[in-house]
VEXDREN-2710 file (C-alpha; in Angstrom, 1 decimal):
% VEXDREN-2710
k/r/px/py/pz
1/UNK/-55.7/13.9/-38.0
2/UNK/-55.5/14.0/-34.3
3/UNK/-59.2/14.3/-34.0
4/UNK/-59.8/11.1/-36.1
5/UNK/-61.4/8.6/-33.8
6/UNK/-59.2/5.8/-35.2
7/UNK/-55.9/7.6/-34.2
8/UNK/-53.8/5.5/-31.9
9/UNK/-50.4/6.4/-30.4
10/UNK/-47.7/3.8/-30.1
11/UNK/-44.3/4.5/-28.5
12/UNK/-41.3/2.8/-26.9
13/UNK/-39.4/3.9/-23.9
14/UNK/-36.6/1.4/-23.4
15/UNK/-34.2/3.6/-21.4
16/UNK/-36.3/3.4/-18.2
17/UNK/-37.9/6.8/-18.5
18/UNK/-41.5/6.8/-19.7
19/UNK/-42.1/10.4/-20.6
20/UNK/-45.6/9.6/-21.8
21/UNK/-47.0/7.6/-18.9
22/UNK/-45.1/9.5/-16.2
23/UNK/-44.0/12.9/-17.5
24/UNK/-47.3/13.8/-19.2
25/UNK/-49.7/12.1/-16.8
26/UNK/-50.9/15.4/-15.3
27/UNK/-50.6/17.5/-18.5
28/UNK/-54.0/19.0/-19.4
29/UNK/-53.1/19.2/-23.2
30/UNK/-51.9/15.6/-23.3
31/UNK/-55.0/14.4/-21.5
32/UNK/-57.3/16.3/-23.8
33/UNK/-56.0/14.5/-26.9
34/UNK/-58.7/12.2/-28.2
35/UNK/-56.5/9.1/-28.4
36/UNK/-55.4/9.7/-24.8
37/UNK/-58.9/10.2/-23.5
38/UNK/-60.0/7.0/-25.3
39/UNK/-57.0/5.1/-23.8
40/UNK/-55.5/4.4/-27.3
41/UNK/-51.9/5.0/-26.1
42/UNK/-49.7/1.9/-26.2
43/UNK/-46.2/1.4/-24.9
44/UNK/-44.4/-1.2/-27.0
45/UNK/-42.2/-3.8/-25.4
46/UNK/-38.8/-2.8/-24.3
47/UNK/-35.8/-4.2/-26.1
48/UNK/-36.7/-3.6/-29.7
49/UNK/-33.8/-1.7/-31.3
50/UNK/-35.5/0.9/-33.5
51/UNK/-32.2/1.8/-35.3
52/UNK/-31.5/-1.8/-36.4
53/UNK/-31.8/-3.7/-39.6
54/UNK/-34.4/-6.2/-40.9
55/UNK/-34.7/-8.2/-37.7
56/UNK/-35.4/-5.1/-35.7
57/UNK/-37.9/-4.0/-38.3
58/UNK/-39.6/-7.3/-38.1
59/UNK/-39.8/-7.2/-34.3
60/UNK/-41.2/-3.7/-34.3
61/UNK/-43.8/-4.6/-36.9
62/UNK/-44.8/-7.6/-34.9
63/UNK/-45.1/-5.6/-31.7
64/UNK/-47.3/-3.0/-33.5
65/UNK/-49.6/-5.8/-34.8
66/UNK/-49.9/-7.3/-31.4
67/UNK/-50.5/-4.0/-29.7
68/UNK/-53.1/-2.9/-32.4
69/UNK/-54.9/-6.2/-32.3
70/UNK/-55.0/-6.3/-28.4
END
């Protein structure tokens, strides 16, 4: 699965700490993952409450669509 060339990684980091961009920036294992090497890692916009109801789900889905299409 992780070696599939179409694998993309989406995440959110709304608390001000971006563990993927900052914490793993120098990690050899992280950098060797195909989706990282191909720059297919996308941070979603802050402010989407991932534990919410239908509106949060809609916002999250829209953010995924925009990120994937962009």
